[in-house]
Structure formats: C-alpha cells, structure tokens
N, CA, C and O atoms as a DFTB+ gen file, in Angstrom:
256 C
 N C O
     1  1       6.957       0.770       2.357
     2  2       7.346       1.203       3.641
     3  2       7.283       2.869       3.479
     4  3       6.723       3.521       4.361
     5  1       7.778       3.420       2.517
     6  2       8.016       4.729       2.239
     7  2       6.563       5.287       2.422
     8  3       6.290       6.200       3.201
     9  1       5.654       4.636       1.614
    10  2       4.214       5.401       1.590
    11  2       3.753       5.243       3.244
    12  3       3.202       6.213       3.764
    13  1       3.947       4.230       3.905
    14  2       3.428       4.333       5.318
    15  2       4.155       5.396       6.117
    16  3       3.567       6.069       6.963
    17  1       5.341       5.526       5.858
    18  2       6.014       6.609       6.752
    19  2       5.444       7.978       6.260
    20  3       5.152       8.844       7.084
    21  1       5.305       8.151       5.077
    22  2       4.763       9.548       4.642
    23  2       3.426       9.722       5.227
    24  3       3.085      10.778       5.759
    25  1       2.589       8.585       5.120
    26  2       1.328       8.918       5.879
    27  2       1.333       9.124       7.226
    28  3       0.404       9.735       7.754
    29  1       2.377       8.639       7.942
    30  2       2.424       8.792       9.357
    31  2       2.930      10.330       9.564
    32  3       2.467      10.952      10.520
    33  1       3.715      10.857       8.835
    34  2       4.315      12.187       8.815
    35  2       3.223      13.004       8.756
    36  3       2.910      13.776       9.662
    37  1       2.562      12.853       7.612
    38  2       1.209      13.821       7.263
    39  2       0.241      13.729       8.468
    40  3      -0.186      14.774       8.957
    41  1      -0.119      12.543       8.962
    42  2      -1.132      12.623      10.272
    43  2      -0.479      13.421      11.404
    44  3      -1.042      14.389      11.916
    45  1       0.808      12.954      11.801
    46  2       1.238      13.492      12.731
    47  2       1.829      15.172      12.896
    48  3       1.734      15.785      13.959
    49  1       2.348      15.668      11.832
    50  2       2.738      16.815      11.697
    51  2       2.310      17.786      10.586
    52  3       2.477      18.997      10.735
    53  1       1.766      17.275       9.481
    54  2       1.504      18.083       8.611
    55  2       0.137      18.384       8.237
    56  3      -0.062      18.874       7.125
    57  1      -0.743      18.177       8.950
    58  2      -2.220      18.523       8.894
    59  2      -2.655      19.891       8.944
    60  3      -3.803      20.209       9.256
    61  1      -1.741      20.708       8.636
    62  2      -1.933      22.148       8.844
    63  2      -1.154      22.840       7.870
    64  3      -0.261      22.167       7.354
    65  1      -1.282      24.062       7.482
    66  2      -0.737      24.775       6.362
    67  2       0.613      25.147       6.904
    68  3       0.593      25.719       7.995
    69  1       1.640      24.956       6.417
    70  2       3.077      25.165       6.653
    71  2       3.516      26.515       6.193
    72  3       3.794      26.448       4.995
    73  1       3.674      27.622       6.639
    74  2       3.962      28.755       6.117
    75  2       5.096      28.993       5.022
    76  3       4.914      29.650       3.998
    77  1       6.492      28.267       5.436
    78  2       7.436      28.274       4.511
    79  2       8.322      27.079       4.582
    80  3       8.082      26.194       5.404
    81  1       9.325      27.007       3.771
    82  2      10.072      25.883       3.586
    83  2      10.936      25.458       4.877
    84  3      11.175      24.297       5.210
    85  1      11.313      26.506       5.471
    86  2      12.273      26.607       6.679
    87  2      11.573      25.728       7.640
    88  3      12.091      24.700       8.075
    89  1      10.317      26.164       7.988
    90  2       9.507      25.568       9.133
    91  2       9.093      24.176       8.613
    92  3       8.899      23.400       9.548
    93  1       8.930      23.714       7.573
    94  2       8.704      22.508       6.868
    95  2       9.823      21.629       7.127
    96  3       9.676      20.508       7.616
    97  1      11.014      22.159       6.784
    98  2      12.388      21.295       7.061
    99  2      12.370      21.017       8.609
   100  3      12.582      19.878       9.026
   101  1      12.111      22.088       9.469
   102  2      12.288      21.792      10.839
   103  2      11.475      20.862      11.461
   104  3      11.923      20.117      12.333
   105  1       9.962      20.823      10.983
   106  2       9.112      19.716      11.350
   107  2       9.621      18.455      10.919
   108  3       9.857      17.569      11.741
   109  1       9.805      18.305       9.719
   110  2      10.419      16.875       9.176
   111  2      11.612      16.614       9.970
   112  3      11.690      15.457      10.385
   113  1      12.638      17.468      10.309
   114  2      13.840      16.923      11.003
   115  2      13.429      16.463      12.351
   116  3      13.795      15.371      12.786
   117  1      12.612      17.347      13.074
   118  2      12.145      16.968      14.341
   119  2      11.312      15.520      14.326
   120  3      11.686      14.630      15.090
   121  1      10.253      15.320      13.498
   122  2       9.663      14.073      13.270
   123  2      10.690      12.943      12.967
   124  3      10.655      11.899      13.618
   125  1      11.538      13.136      12.050
   126  2      12.475      12.133      11.743
   127  2      13.346      11.753      12.800
   128  3      13.588      10.547      12.842
   129  1      14.005      12.633      13.866
   130  2      14.792      12.436      14.813
   131  2      13.849      11.658      15.873
   132  3      14.284      10.680      16.481
   133  1      12.750      12.065      16.032
   134  2      11.779      11.293      17.003
   135  2      11.636       9.756      16.551
   136  3      11.603       8.836      17.368
   137  1      11.568       9.606      15.361
   138  2      11.128       8.445      14.802
   139  2      12.398       7.607      14.996
   140  3      12.235       6.531      15.571
   141  1      13.555       7.912      14.632
   142  2      14.839       7.282      14.863
   143  2      15.221       7.074      16.201
   144  3      15.850       6.040      16.424
   145  1      14.942       7.944      17.283
   146  2      15.429       7.910      18.613
   147  2      14.663       6.775      19.299
   148  3      15.218       6.050      20.125
   149  1      13.312       6.625      18.927
   150  2      12.356       5.665      19.292
   151  2      12.431       4.284      18.529
   152  3      11.746       3.308      18.837
   153  1      13.218       4.313      17.640
   154  2      13.619       3.139      16.896
   155  2      12.262       2.526      16.161
   156  3      12.116       1.305      16.097
   157  1      11.301       3.417      15.624
   158  2      10.151       2.886      15.295
   159  2      10.520       2.218      13.947
   160  3      11.411       2.609      13.193
   161  1       9.647       1.074      13.737
   162  2      10.067       0.218      12.515
   163  2       8.605      -0.305      12.194
   164  3       7.597      -0.118      12.875
   165  1       8.714      -0.979      11.041
   166  2       7.488      -1.291      10.311
   167  2       7.175      -2.839      11.181
   168  3       8.178      -3.489      11.475
   169  1       6.137      -3.268      11.483
   170  2       5.851      -4.547      12.089
   171  2       5.104      -5.480      10.922
   172  3       3.879      -5.383      10.858
   173  1       5.619      -6.159      10.224
   174  2       5.053      -6.827       9.138
   175  2       4.240      -8.050       9.761
   176  3       4.741      -8.781      10.616
   177  1       3.047      -8.204       9.306
   178  2       2.215      -9.036       9.696
   179  2       2.143     -10.340       9.023
   180  3       1.276     -11.120       9.416
   181  1       2.816     -10.644       8.201
   182  2       2.809     -11.828       7.328
   183  2       4.366     -12.141       7.107
   184  3       5.280     -11.318       7.164
   185  1       4.463     -13.498       6.845
   186  2       5.717     -13.978       6.516
   187  2       6.124     -13.891       4.854
   188  3       5.176     -13.747       4.082
   189  1       7.069     -13.947       4.459
   190  2       7.623     -13.885       3.023
   191  2       6.862     -14.903       2.210
   192  3       6.409     -14.760       1.075
   193  1       6.800     -16.024       3.052
   194  2       6.162     -17.305       2.377
   195  2       4.633     -16.986       2.076
   196  3       4.093     -17.248       1.002
   197  1       4.016     -16.397       3.147
   198  2       2.556     -16.107       2.913
   199  2       2.252     -15.147       1.789
   200  3       1.290     -15.209       1.023
   201  1       3.365     -14.116       1.811
   202  2       3.179     -13.025       0.655
   203  2       3.391     -13.929      -0.707
   204  3       2.596     -13.747      -1.629
   205  1       4.197     -14.671      -0.820
   206  2       4.467     -15.606      -1.960
   207  2       3.224     -16.194      -2.577
   208  3       2.989     -16.246      -3.784
   209  1       2.357     -16.687      -1.470
   210  2       1.100     -17.467      -2.023
   211  2      -0.035     -16.298      -2.314
   212  3      -0.831     -16.370      -3.250
   213  1       0.007     -15.378      -1.510
   214  2      -1.216     -14.349      -1.565
   215  2      -0.842     -13.458      -2.949
   216  3      -1.667     -13.196      -3.824
   217  1       0.396     -13.098      -2.963
   218  2       0.695     -12.226      -4.264
   219  2       1.401     -13.083      -5.224
   220  3       2.486     -12.660      -5.621
   221  1       0.976     -14.231      -5.676
   222  2       2.018     -15.153      -6.347
   223  2       2.437     -14.423      -7.940
   224  3       3.462     -14.647      -8.585
   225  1       1.452     -13.629      -8.259
   226  2       1.888     -13.068      -9.599
   227  2       3.015     -12.087      -9.586
   228  3       3.661     -11.847     -10.606
   229  1       3.273     -11.469      -8.330
   230  2       4.281     -10.519      -8.031
   231  2       5.715     -11.197      -7.639
   232  3       6.765     -10.813      -8.154
   233  1       5.654     -12.176      -6.738
   234  2       6.708     -12.666      -6.123
   235  2       6.978     -14.122      -6.833
   236  3       6.263     -15.051      -6.457
   237  1       7.741     -14.314      -7.606
   238  2       8.129     -15.461      -8.619
   239  2       8.528     -16.425      -7.218
   240  3       8.820     -16.003      -6.099
   241  1       8.444     -17.718      -7.638
   242  2       8.943     -18.909      -6.889
   243  2      10.176     -19.176      -7.488
   244  3      10.197     -19.135      -8.718
   245  1      11.310     -19.467      -6.834
   246  2      12.590     -20.113      -7.198
   247  2      12.543     -21.578      -7.397
   248  3      12.158     -22.179      -6.394
   249  1      12.827     -22.309      -8.409
   250  2      12.826     -23.438      -8.713
   251  2      14.231     -23.932      -8.726
   252  3      14.993     -23.379      -9.518
   253  1      14.724     -24.958      -7.918
   254  2      16.234     -25.608      -7.926
   255  2      16.218     -26.617      -9.143
   256  3      17.224     -27.272      -9.415
C-alpha cells in the first residue's frame, strides 16, 4: 500500500523540481490532508482466499 500511495504522490505533486525542503513538506502535507479529507483508500480487487491460491508460497495455509 505504501508503494502505491508514494506513486500517487509523485504523479500528483512531485513531477517537478522542488526548490527546498519547506516547500516539499508543505506539498506533502497538503496532499496528505486532501487524501485524508476525501477518505481515499485502497480498493483491493481480490479476496484473501484468492491471494492464498495465487501467492501460495507467500501466504501459508493454516491447518487445524
């Protein structure tokens, strides 16, 4: 999720040269505030069970 959010940040705000750290902090704060106000969230397209099948080496199956 973090990589996805950073990708959005770069595409929306940081595709230009930022002259100093203060402006960068302000841009990120504005972007973050907008995302939080609009309650933007990740829309997962698959269920946990589907991920377990597709990524079986990563997601172990619990046995009772």
